[in-house]
N, C-alpha and C positions, 0 to 999 in steps of 0.2 A: 355544046355548051348550053346549060339551061338558062332560062329567062332571068332568074335572079343574078347569076354570074354576068350575063350580058349587061344588065342594068347597073350592076356594080362598076363595070368597066366604063359605061357611058357616063355615069355620074361621078366617077372617080371616088367611089366609096367602097369600104370593106365592111361587111357584116360578119360578126362572130357566129359560130354555130348556134348558140342560144338565141341570138337575134333572128336568125333564119327560121328557127322553130316558132318563135313568137309571131313572125310574119305569117307563117302558115296557119297558126291558130286564129289570128286576127282575120285573115281572109275567109276562113271557114265560118267564123262567127258572123262576119259582115254579110256573107251570102245567105245564111240562114235568116238573120233578122231583116235583111233587105227585102226578102220575099213577103214578109208580113207588114213591114212599116215603111218601106220606101226611104231608107236612109240616104241613098245616093242614086243618081240616075245612071251611074256607071254599072254595067252588067258583066263585062268581061274581066277575067283575072288580070290580063296584061294591062288593061287600063287602070285597075285599082293599083297595081304595082307601080306603074309609071307615073300616072297623073296625081295619085294621092300619096302613096307611101314614099317613093323615091324623091319626089319634089319636096316633101316635108323633111326627109332625111337630109337632103342637100341644103335646104334653108337652115336647118339646125347646125350643120357643119360650118357653113359660111358666115352666118350672121349672129350666132349666139355663143356667148362664153359658157363654159361647162356648168356653172351654178346659177345661171340666170333664172329669175322667177318670171314665168310666162303665163299670161291669161289668154286662153283661146276662146274668143267671143263667138257664140253661135256654133259650138263645137260639132253638133250633129252626130256624125259617125266617128268623130275623133280626129278629123283632119283640120289643121295640121298638128294640133297639140299632142294627142296621144301618140301619133306616129313619131313626132320629135322626141318624145320620152323613150320610145323603143330604141331610137338611134343613140340618144345621149341620155343615159339613165340618171345622171347627176342633175339634170334640169329639174326645177321646181315647177310643176305644171298644174294650173287650175283650169278646168274645163267648165265654161259657163254655158248653160243650155236652158233655154226657156221651156222647151217641151219636156213634160214629165216622162213620156215614153223614151225619148232619146236620152235623157239623163239616166234612166234605168239601164239602157243599153250600155252607156259609158261606164256605169258602175260595174256591170257584169263583165264587160271587156277588160277593165283594169284588174279585176280579181282574177279572171282567167289567164291574163298575160302576166300576172304577178308583178305589176308596176304600181308604185305609190303615186297617185294623183288625187287632187281634190276635185270632186264633181259638185258644182253649185247649180241647183235647179232653180232657175228664176231669171229675170231680166238682168242684163249687165248693169243697168242703171242702179240697181239696188244691192249689188254685191258689196258687202261691208268691209272688205279688206284690200281695197285698191292701193293703200299705202305700202303693202308688201309686194306689189307687182313692179317688175322692172320694165316689161314690155308687153304689149297686147298684140295678138295676131288674129287675123280675120281671113277666112278663105272665101266665104260667100255670106252675105248678110243683107237683109232688107233694111232700107232706111228707117230710122226711128227718131224719137225725140231726144236720144242720148246726147248730152252736151260734149261732143268729142273734143279732146284737147288738140292743140295745134300739132300736126304730125308731119313727118317726112314720108312721102310715098316711095315705093320701089316697084319697078316693073321688070320682070325677067327679060323682056324684050330689049331692055337698055343695057344689058350686061352680056357677058359671054356664057351665061348660064346654060347648062344642058336643057333646063326646063324651057327656056325661051327658044332654043333651037329645035325642040321636039324631034330628037334623033329617031331614025327608023331602026328597027331591030328585025 
């Protein structure tokens, strides 16, 4: 059984053939750009699949309705926002990224993967269309002066999530 199939079983997810092809293209692009820009500290394909892609897929499946408008703040390499879009194409995804180079990566990745997302290059504080967003997601972000609204936090260690369990393959 290949790694994708194993992770589908671990996370109780099923990817279509086209999604598996998108995953392969995304991984190839990430590895090429990561050598030049340091998009992620992850180096091994298994870690990209497990800790970035499948955790994002699982979160989209469990927490988001199909047509939710999601803002991914500090999107970087596209996690979790772009990965969520791969899993659930009907999501409305906005990728907010301060770094010009990372925003260019996100634009190229969305074109290559043939997914429609909005890439906003700039700080989240100045994004002009927050009224169109249902939920914001953050994977890793440095503290800022952003006036965060009152939120409810979630931690995978408080659920029966496969992400919290970190299953072995």
